[in-house]
Steps between C-alpha positions, in 0.01 A plus 500: 500500500816344634613607849854550368383793291386688812832541670676170536676449831408848628159366611462331835391138515161610637451738208589226251255260665225762505561584135503132404168438674348805330615370160347158568170658603495712183563192287219310672266796458583520128423131455172540688399796284559302181291215643214737591501658153485158333222382730299819435544454125375142519201606707413780256541260205269247664236765564527627142464148362195431718334822377586420139355150525187625676439758226574245229250252639218758509 
């Protein structure tokens, strides 16, 4: 969300800075969540493949 949509010049500089930092933190958190989901999927896929190969070899 753009800070200009919240109230433009009616916000104090401190409020704009606080809002900007909060937006950056949310963006970083979103990127981290995507990374964790991908890593979990890879881990699950590796485990599934190991189980499949173990069963296949028996």
